[in-house]
One Martini backbone bead per residue (centre of mass of N, CA, C, O) as a GRO file, in nm:
protein
  362
    1MET     BB    1  12.484  17.588   7.723
    2ASP     BB    2  12.185  17.579   7.846
    3ASN     BB    3  11.874  17.750   7.724
    4LYS     BB    4  11.729  17.622   7.977
    5PRO     BB    5  11.569  17.592   8.247
    6LYS     BB    6  11.596  17.452   8.580
    7LEU     BB    7  11.456  17.222   8.808
    8HIS     BB    8  11.491  17.217   9.171
    9LEU     BB    9  11.421  16.967   9.422
   10ILE     BB   10  11.532  17.019   9.734
   11GLY     BB   11  11.249  17.045   9.896
   12GLY     BB   12  10.922  16.886   9.975
   13TYR     BB   13  10.984  16.635   9.796
   14GLY     BB   14  10.892  16.356   9.975
   15GLU     BB   15  10.809  16.572  10.203
   16HIS     BB   16  10.702  16.729  10.518
   17GLY     BB   17  10.893  16.978  10.434
   18ARG     BB   18  11.158  17.177  10.333
   19SER     BB   19  11.083  17.388  10.134
   20CYS     BB   20  11.263  17.386   9.810
   21PHE     BB   21  11.309  17.582   9.507
   22ALA     BB   22  11.489  17.587   9.185
   23ILE     BB   23  11.598  17.814   8.933
   24GLU     BB   24  11.806  17.748   8.663
   25ARG     BB   25  11.971  17.951   8.468
   26PRO     BB   26  12.158  17.994   8.182
   27ASN     BB   27  12.352  18.214   8.346
   28GLY     BB   28  12.380  18.070   8.652
   29ARG     BB   29  12.138  18.164   8.790
   30TYR     BB   30  11.896  18.211   9.066
   31TRP     BB   31  11.565  18.102   9.157
   32MET     BB   32  11.375  18.098   9.460
   33VAL     BB   33  11.144  17.878   9.653
   34ASP     BB   34  11.184  17.871   9.946
   35CYS     BB   35  11.311  17.794  10.310
   36GLY     BB   36  11.277  17.529  10.478
   37ILE     BB   37  11.204  17.308  10.744
   38LEU     BB   38  11.271  16.994  10.929
   39ASP     BB   39  11.181  16.937  11.262
   40THR     BB   40  11.257  16.603  11.263
   41ASP     BB   41  11.549  16.681  11.174
   42PRO     BB   42  11.877  16.715  11.264
   43GLN     BB   43  11.887  16.817  10.946
   44PRO     BB   44  11.669  17.069  10.849
   45TYR     BB   45  11.807  17.172  10.598
   46PRO     BB   46  11.858  17.257  10.299
   47VAL     BB   47  12.056  17.146  10.028
   48VAL     BB   48  12.282  17.419   9.986
   49SER     BB   49  12.509  17.590   9.843
   50ASP     BB   50  12.692  17.872   9.865
   51SER     BB   51  12.707  17.929   9.558
   52VAL     BB   52  12.400  17.931   9.513
   53LEU     BB   53  12.323  18.151   9.713
   54GLN     BB   54  12.511  18.369   9.574
   55ALA     BB   55  12.337  18.311   9.286
   56THR     BB   56  12.076  18.434   9.418
   57ASP     BB   57  11.840  18.681   9.322
   58TYR     BB   58  11.574  18.519   9.420
   59LEU     BB   59  11.334  18.498   9.702
   60PHE     BB   60  11.034  18.322   9.730
   61LEU     BB   61  10.769  18.359   9.954
   62THR     BB   62  10.467  18.207  10.059
   63HIS     BB   63  10.513  18.192  10.388
   64CYS     BB   64  10.547  18.186  10.760
   65HIS     BB   65  10.627  17.902  10.780
   66LYS     BB   66  10.895  17.697  10.867
   67ASP     BB   67  10.859  17.495  10.612
   68HIS     BB   68  10.920  17.778  10.421
   69MET     BB   69  11.125  17.994  10.623
   70GLY     BB   70  11.329  17.872  10.851
   71ALA     BB   71  11.613  17.919  10.663
   72LEU     BB   72  11.673  18.218  10.612
   73GLU     BB   73  11.903  18.299  10.810
   74HIS     BB   74  12.090  18.075  10.713
   75PHE     BB   75  12.117  18.176  10.419
   76ILE     BB   76  12.225  18.457  10.483
   77SER     BB   77  12.482  18.356  10.642
   78ARG     BB   78  12.577  18.197  10.352
   79GLY     BB   79  12.512  18.444  10.108
   80PHE     BB   80  12.249  18.559  10.072
   81GLY     BB   81  12.174  18.873   9.851
   82GLY     BB   82  11.908  18.902   9.741
   83THR     BB   83  11.575  18.915   9.668
   84LEU     BB   84  11.298  18.947   9.885
   85VAL     BB   85  10.983  18.781   9.838
   86MET     BB   86  10.668  18.907   9.981
   87GLU     BB   87  10.433  18.943  10.188
   88ALA     BB   88  10.378  19.185  10.417
   89ILE     BB   89  10.259  18.997  10.632
   90THR     BB   90  10.501  18.805  10.660
   91ASP     BB   91  10.697  19.026  10.762
   92THR     BB   92  10.531  19.064  11.030
   93LEU     BB   93  10.514  18.762  11.140
   94TYR     BB   94  10.834  18.724  11.016
   95PRO     BB   95  11.080  18.897  11.121
   96VAL     BB   96  11.361  19.009  10.913
   97GLU     BB   97  11.670  19.126  10.886
   98TYR     BB   98  11.670  19.295  10.563
   99PRO     BB   99  11.750  19.504  10.284
  100HIS     BB  100  11.619  19.306  10.039
  101LYS     BB  101  11.290  19.398   9.968
  102LYS     BB  102  10.974  19.268   9.834
  103LEU     BB  103  10.657  19.396   9.901
  104LEU     BB  104  10.335  19.259   9.903
  105SER     BB  105   9.986  19.372   9.829
  106CYS     BB  106   9.730  19.148   9.825
  107ILE     BB  107   9.393  19.183   9.643
  108GLY     BB  108   9.491  19.011   9.396
  109GLN     BB  109   9.573  18.934   9.110
  110ASP     BB  110   9.918  18.974   9.002
  111SER     BB  111  10.210  19.164   8.867
  112PHE     BB  112  10.568  19.142   8.779
  113THR     BB  113  10.894  19.247   8.707
  114ALA     BB  114  11.213  19.053   8.664
  115ASP     BB  115  11.419  19.130   8.469
  116ASP     BB  116  11.317  18.875   8.230
  117GLY     BB  117  11.057  18.843   8.412
  118THR     BB  118  10.730  18.706   8.511
  119ILE     BB  119  10.520  18.769   8.799
  120THR     BB  120  10.259  18.583   8.926
  121TYR     BB  121  10.006  18.645   9.184
  122GLY     BB  122   9.842  18.500   9.485
  123ARG     BB  123   9.617  18.390   9.697
  124SER     BB  124   9.616  18.059   9.873
  125GLY     BB  125   9.434  18.009  10.158
  126HIS     BB  126   9.611  17.915  10.413
  127CYS     BB  127   9.703  18.212  10.510
  128ALA     BB  128   9.822  18.486  10.618
  129GLY     BB  129  10.017  18.579  10.331
  130SER     BB  130   9.962  18.370  10.122
  131LEU     BB  131  10.126  18.241   9.818
  132TRP     BB  132  10.138  18.231   9.470
  133TYR     BB  133  10.342  18.133   9.171
  134HIS     BB  134  10.409  18.268   8.841
  135ILE     BB  135  10.695  18.186   8.634
  136ASP     BB  136  10.841  18.377   8.360
  137VAL     BB  137  11.149  18.245   8.220
  138ASP     BB  138  11.336  18.185   7.953
  139GLY     BB  139  11.074  18.041   7.809
  140THR     BB  140  10.966  17.945   8.103
  141ALA     BB  141  10.715  17.785   8.308
  142PHE     BB  142  10.611  17.835   8.655
  143LEU     BB  143  10.442  17.662   8.931
  144PHE     BB  144  10.369  17.780   9.270
  145SER     BB  145  10.139  17.712   9.525
  146GLY     BB  146  10.201  17.630   9.774
  147ASP     BB  147   9.985  17.650  10.018
  148TYR     BB  148   9.662  17.520   9.908
  149GLN     BB  149   9.317  17.676   9.915
  150CYS     BB  150   9.001  17.758   9.761
  151ASN     BB  151   8.798  17.609   9.980
  152THR     BB  152   8.700  17.833  10.195
  153LEU     BB  153   8.571  18.015  10.469
  154VAL     BB  154   8.786  18.288  10.514
  155ASN     BB  155   9.011  18.268  10.326
  156ALA     BB  156   9.174  18.415  10.081
  157CYS     BB  157   9.142  18.335   9.717
  158ASP     BB  158   9.328  18.296   9.415
  159LYS     BB  159   9.264  18.118   9.162
  160ILE     BB  160   9.409  17.848   8.996
  161GLN     BB  161   9.357  17.945   8.655
  162GLY     BB  162   9.458  17.925   8.319
  163PHE     BB  163   9.740  17.797   8.328
  164VAL     BB  164  10.071  17.782   8.195
  165ALA     BB  165  10.314  17.505   8.236
  166ASP     BB  166  10.603  17.318   8.248
  167TYR     BB  167  10.610  17.360   8.569
  168ALA     BB  168  10.461  17.204   8.870
  169VAL     BB  169  10.415  17.291   9.221
  170VAL     BB  170  10.177  17.104   9.415
  171ASP     BB  171   9.960  17.077   9.654
  172CYS     BB  172   9.948  16.744   9.858
  173GLY     BB  173   9.928  16.710  10.183
  174HIS     BB  174   9.646  16.521  10.149
  175GLU     BB  175   9.683  16.251   9.976
  176GLU     BB  176   9.510  16.036  10.160
  177VAL     BB  177   9.267  16.210  10.096
  178THR     BB  178   8.926  16.159   9.949
  179LEU     BB  179   8.832  16.439  10.017
  180THR     BB  180   8.708  16.727   9.999
  181ALA     BB  181   8.702  17.020  10.147
  182ALA     BB  182   8.399  17.018  10.218
  183GLN     BB  183   8.407  16.728  10.339
  184CYS     BB  184   8.613  16.792  10.564
  185GLN     BB  185   8.439  17.002  10.708
  186SER     BB  186   8.206  16.805  10.768
  187ALA     BB  187   8.372  16.596  10.927
  188LEU     BB  188   8.450  16.788  11.155
  189ARG     BB  189   8.171  16.861  11.247
  190ASP     BB  190   8.090  16.567  11.322
  191SER     BB  191   8.321  16.519  11.525
  192ILE     BB  192   8.244  16.743  11.720
  193ALA     BB  193   7.956  16.653  11.783
  194ALA     BB  194   8.036  16.375  11.902
  195THR     BB  195   8.236  16.480  12.122
  196LEU     BB  196   8.040  16.667  12.285
  197LYS     BB  197   7.866  16.424  12.402
  198THR     BB  198   8.073  16.352  12.639
  199GLY     BB  199   8.123  16.640  12.814
  200LYS     BB  200   8.401  16.714  12.738
  201PRO     BB  201   8.656  16.895  12.686
  202LEU     BB  202   8.759  17.045  12.378
  203LEU     BB  203   9.053  17.014  12.198
  204LEU     BB  204   9.199  17.265  11.953
  205PRO     BB  205   9.472  17.252  11.779
  206THR     BB  206   9.675  17.517  11.635
  207GLN     BB  207   9.814  17.737  11.466
  208GLN     BB  208   9.910  18.049  11.505
  209TYR     BB  209   9.926  18.073  11.175
  210GLY     BB  210   9.616  17.959  11.024
  211ARG     BB  211   9.330  17.753  11.079
  212GLY     BB  212   9.186  17.886  11.324
  213LEU     BB  213   8.964  18.076  11.186
  214GLU     BB  214   8.825  17.851  11.037
  215ILE     BB  215   8.737  17.692  11.294
  216LEU     BB  216   8.587  17.920  11.430
  217TRP     BB  217   8.371  17.947  11.211
  218LEU     BB  218   8.258  17.664  11.229
  219LEU     BB  219   8.174  17.686  11.525
  220GLY     BB  220   8.000  17.954  11.512
  221THR     BB  221   7.794  17.838  11.285
  222GLU     BB  222   7.736  17.529  11.396
  223PHE     BB  223   7.794  17.618  11.731
  224PRO     BB  224   7.652  17.881  11.885
  225GLN     BB  225   7.605  17.747  12.195
  226VAL     BB  226   7.893  17.707  12.243
  227ARG     BB  227   8.157  17.718  12.469
  228LEU     BB  228   8.416  17.934  12.393
  229VAL     BB  229   8.775  17.917  12.410
  230ALA     BB  230   9.113  18.061  12.461
  231ASP     BB  231   9.426  18.116  12.423
  232LYS     BB  232   9.660  18.360  12.401
  233VAL     BB  233   9.778  18.285  12.124
  234PHE     BB  234   9.519  18.277  11.964
  235LEU     BB  235   9.421  18.565  12.025
  236THR     BB  236   9.664  18.725  11.925
  237ALA     BB  237   9.674  18.609  11.634
  238GLY     BB  238   9.386  18.673  11.546
  239HIS     BB  239   9.397  18.984  11.581
  240LYS     BB  240   9.644  19.035  11.405
  241THR     BB  241   9.536  18.914  11.128
  242LEU     BB  242   9.263  19.082  11.111
  243ALA     BB  243   9.409  19.351  11.025
  244TYR     BB  244   9.426  19.186  10.742
  245GLN     BB  245   9.175  19.207  10.522
  246ASN     BB  246   9.306  19.075  10.254
  247ALA     BB  247   9.306  18.770  10.391
  248TYR     BB  248   8.986  18.795  10.364
  249ARG     BB  249   8.668  18.748  10.325
  250PRO     BB  250   8.450  19.008  10.312
  251GLU     BB  251   8.172  18.859  10.394
  252VAL     BB  252   8.304  18.757  10.691
  253LEU     BB  253   8.444  18.975  10.865
  254PRO     BB  254   8.236  19.085  11.071
  255GLN     BB  255   8.172  18.808  11.205
  256LEU     BB  256   8.463  18.725  11.273
  257GLN     BB  257   8.524  18.966  11.455
  258SER     BB  258   8.299  18.903  11.657
  259MET     BB  259   8.406  18.630  11.746
  260MET     BB  260   8.677  18.733  11.857
  261ASP     BB  261   8.563  18.949  12.058
  262GLY     BB  262   8.390  18.700  12.213
  263LEU     BB  263   8.660  18.554  12.294
  264PRO     BB  264   8.771  18.396  12.562
  265LEU     BB  265   8.978  18.334  12.805
  266VAL     BB  266   9.107  18.083  12.959
  267ASP     BB  267   9.029  17.959  13.282
  268ASP     BB  268   8.807  17.736  13.335
  269PRO     BB  269   8.813  17.442  13.161
  270PHE     BB  270   8.546  17.301  13.284
  271THR     BB  271   8.345  17.535  13.151
  272ALA     BB  272   8.425  17.430  12.879
  273GLN     BB  273   8.374  17.291  12.552
  274VAL     BB  274   8.589  17.473  12.389
  275ILE     BB  275   8.952  17.471  12.313
  276LEU     BB  276   9.165  17.701  12.176
  277LEU     BB  277   9.494  17.639  12.033
  278GLY     BB  278   9.824  17.794  11.967
  279ASP     BB  279   9.932  17.459  11.947
  280THR     BB  280   9.973  17.209  11.731
  281HIS     BB  281  10.180  17.010  11.933
  282LEU     BB  282  10.194  17.069  12.235
  283GLU     BB  283  10.481  17.246  12.335
  284LYS     BB  284  10.381  17.431  12.545
  285PRO     BB  285  10.368  17.489  12.877
  286GLU     BB  286  10.066  17.574  12.887
  287SER     BB  287   9.962  17.306  12.769
  288HIS     BB  288  10.069  17.121  12.990
  289THR     BB  289   9.911  17.252  13.220
  290LEU     BB  290   9.631  17.194  13.108
  291LEU     BB  291   9.655  16.884  13.102
  292GLU     BB  292   9.700  16.857  13.410
  293GLN     BB  293   9.430  16.976  13.493
  294LEU     BB  294   9.247  16.762  13.328
  295GLY     BB  295   9.378  16.500  13.271
  296ASP     BB  296   9.125  16.275  13.157
  297ASP     BB  297   8.914  16.535  13.117
  298PHE     BB  298   8.931  16.497  12.780
  299SER     BB  299   8.927  16.606  12.444
  300LEU     BB  300   9.072  16.543  12.102
  301ILE     BB  301   9.143  16.720  11.789
  302SER     BB  302   9.325  16.659  11.511
  303THR     BB  303   9.399  16.880  11.204
  304GLY     BB  304   9.699  16.806  11.145
  305ARG     BB  305  10.001  16.744  11.168
  306VAL     BB  306  10.178  16.465  11.298
  307LYS     BB  307  10.424  16.474  11.519
  308SER     BB  308  10.677  16.296  11.592
  309GLY     BB  309  10.669  16.261  11.947
  310SER     BB  310  10.434  16.404  12.030
  311VAL     BB  311  10.171  16.451  12.226
  312ILE     BB  312   9.962  16.378  12.010
  313ASP     BB  313  10.087  16.115  11.925
  314GLY     BB  314  10.046  15.981  12.203
  315LEU     BB  315   9.737  16.014  12.224
  316LEU     BB  316   9.668  15.850  11.972
  317LYS     BB  317   9.808  15.581  12.067
  318GLN     BB  318   9.605  15.589  12.334
  319ASN     BB  319   9.312  15.679  12.247
  320ARG     BB  320   9.283  16.017  12.342
  321ALA     BB  321   9.248  16.078  12.032
  322SER     BB  322   9.174  16.246  11.724
  323HIS     BB  323   9.167  16.245  11.355
  324CYS     BB  324   9.087  16.551  11.145
  325PRO     BB  325   9.153  16.682  10.863
  326TYR     BB  326   9.207  16.985  10.745
  327SER     BB  327   9.164  17.213  10.451
  328HIS     BB  328   9.470  17.362  10.428
  329HIS     BB  329   9.510  17.141  10.234
  330GLN     BB  330   9.536  16.925   9.976
  331SER     BB  331   9.376  16.688   9.834
  332GLU     BB  332   9.346  16.480   9.582
  333PRO     BB  333   9.088  16.611   9.460
  334ASP     BB  334   9.197  16.900   9.469
  335PHE     BB  335   9.444  16.854   9.292
  336GLN     BB  336   9.290  16.755   9.037
  337ALA     BB  337   9.133  17.023   8.996
  338VAL     BB  338   9.381  17.191   8.919
  339LEU     BB  339   9.463  17.032   8.668
  340ARG     BB  340   9.190  17.079   8.504
  341CYS     BB  341   9.233  17.423   8.514
  342ASN     BB  342   9.509  17.350   8.371
  343ALA     BB  343   9.845  17.362   8.190
  344PHE     BB  344  10.056  17.099   8.273
  345ALA     BB  345  10.327  16.916   8.181
  346MET     BB  346  10.468  16.912   8.482
  347THR     BB  347  10.392  16.749   8.796
  348TYR     BB  348  10.455  16.817   9.154
  349PRO     BB  349  10.363  16.669   9.433
  350PHE     BB  350  10.361  16.818   9.751
  351HIS     BB  351  10.375  16.753  10.096
  352ASN     BB  352  10.479  16.449  10.084
  353HIS     BB  353  10.599  16.093  10.078
  354HIS     BB  354  10.598  16.124   9.766
  355LYS     BB  355  10.718  16.067   9.408
  356ARG     BB  356  10.548  16.229   9.181
  357ILE     BB  357  10.473  16.233   8.821
  358ILE     BB  358  10.285  16.453   8.605
  359THR     BB  359  10.183  16.412   8.276
  360SER     BB  360  10.101  16.631   7.987
  361GLU     BB  361   9.921  16.750   7.731
  362ARG     BB  362   9.885  17.088   7.595
   0.00000   0.00000   0.00000
């Protein structure tokens, strides 16, 4: 029997979605990080055997998005019976009936012990409830960044720095982007400014729980005179997540709350200059109704992943929308900055379509 743990990159490495990573311990038991789905694949689940699921003692969830925890109920139904570890916010945003949970309330970097291992965790800056994990077990250290961004406008982040790890799985979801997070934010500001000059209502689709409040802050601080409205999903999600004050930078909370309190529900879309939508791929019937109302009289900026075959994908191909990625994932320069302030022997950049391995002497 090998006396060192092994890392299994089950999903999310070489693909954008289906994140799932497993630590195989020398005793034949497993610790797993995330269990996402790939929503564009007819077979969306990570390929994990029933025997591995039954031998998994811990499943650490990084956040509430389906590409990181969408397979949870599927895994439970197939025999996972270990301890489910996540931020308490994640459990609220994506409630799943399950008896064995360890809920974390993260207000800064912290740690706990599990069996023979030590788990250090912190807020990852991606969305409310998102975490990164440093796991030290059986004499081997692993770093899992989850979806990570430390240079945020409103989301709280405990920076990953000063860590040593034998293996690191680090977000590089915007691998093709050569700008830093701050430069991406400036690029989006400039794109919004140019688009507003057309005089057409600007649609900004976002995730239900994700980059929406970051973009609201950018709009509210850079374009204070612009008439902003939002759909019901955006408003409900924004107010819900703002209740978890530990998810946000304390210095922005009062003003951010004021922005949300003053954000009206979209009524007549033609009187709005910017419409925030809690529907990142424009899949909801309400979004389709809005597009029918507007006809050709709108502009749209996509700020996240473009799902193949989606409405946004079609609009981009017809040159009726533009794409300006927001910094809710790391770009290549952001990723390299994480490597410089830590000591990782072997790093796997994930959440993109390439399979790179970066090695270094520690």
